[in-house]
C-alpha positions in Angstrom: -298.8 40.6 -4.8 -297.1 38.2 -2.8 -297.1 34.6 -4.4 -298.0 32.1 -2.0 -295.6 28.9 -2.3 -295.7 25.2 -1.3 -293.1 23.9 0.9 -294.5 20.3 0.0 -291.3 19.3 -1.3 -289.0 20.3 1.8 -291.8 19.2 4.3 -292.1 15.4 2.4 -288.4 15.3 1.2 -287.8 13.7 4.6 -291.1 11.8 5.4 -289.0 8.4 5.0 -286.6 9.1 7.6 -289.4 10.1 9.8 -290.8 6.4 9.8 -290.0 4.3 13.4 -287.8 1.6 12.2 -288.5 -1.7 12.6 -286.6 -2.2 15.9 -288.8 1.2 17.1 -291.9 -0.6 16.5 -290.6 -3.9 18.3 -289.8 -2.3 21.1 -293.2 -0.3 21.3 -294.9 -3.5 20.8 -293.2 -5.1 23.6 -294.2 -2.2 25.9 -298.0 -2.3 24.3 -299.4 -4.4 27.7 -297.9 -1.6 29.8 -299.4 1.1 27.5 -302.9 -0.3 28.1 -302.5 -1.0 31.9 -301.5 3.2 32.0 -304.7 3.9 29.8 -306.8 2.0 31.8 -305.3 3.6 35.0 -305.9 6.7 33.6 -309.7 5.8 32.8 -310.0 4.7 36.5 -309.4 8.1 37.9 -311.4 10.0 35.8 -314.2 8.1 36.5 -313.2 8.5 40.2 -312.7 11.7 39.5 -315.7 12.9 37.7 -317.5 12.0 41.0 -317.5 11.2 44.5 -315.5 8.3 44.6 -317.0 5.4 46.0 -315.6 2.0 47.2 -315.8 0.3 43.5 -313.9 3.5 42.5 -311.6 3.0 44.8 -311.2 -0.7 44.0 -311.0 0.1 40.1 -307.8 2.3 40.8 -306.1 0.4 43.2 -306.5 -2.8 40.8 -305.2 -0.9 37.7 -302.3 0.3 39.9 -301.5 -2.9 40.6 -301.8 -4.1 36.9 -299.3 -1.4 35.7 -297.0 -2.1 38.2 -297.0 -5.9 37.6 -297.1 -5.0 33.8 -293.7 -2.6 34.9 -292.6 -5.8 36.4 -293.0 -7.7 33.6 -291.2 -5.0 30.6 -288.3 -4.7 33.2 -287.6 -8.8 33.7 -287.8 -9.3 29.7 -285.4 -6.4 29.4 -282.9 -8.3 32.0 -283.3 -11.4 29.8 -285.0 -13.0 33.2 -288.1 -14.7 33.9 -290.4 -14.9 37.1 -291.3 -17.7 38.5 -294.1 -16.8 40.4 -293.5 -17.3 43.5 -291.4 -15.0 46.5 -287.7 -14.7 46.7 
């Protein structure tokens, strides 16, 4: 008869190492607007794929894509240490 042995000690021995650090959590927090914009874009794309897209679906996808691009610019500018002045250069 084979005995079933638990491996909980081996699995949970490194549990503290698997947790994200404060720096990683801060990075996730700073990227959260971009993540949420990506989710909205995916939702808009799914809605458009679920049926024959109409003008409203096209606008929804276009607006969501514009929001993703704007959030990417904000994130890049934040990472570079610059702020947008709100005008074209």
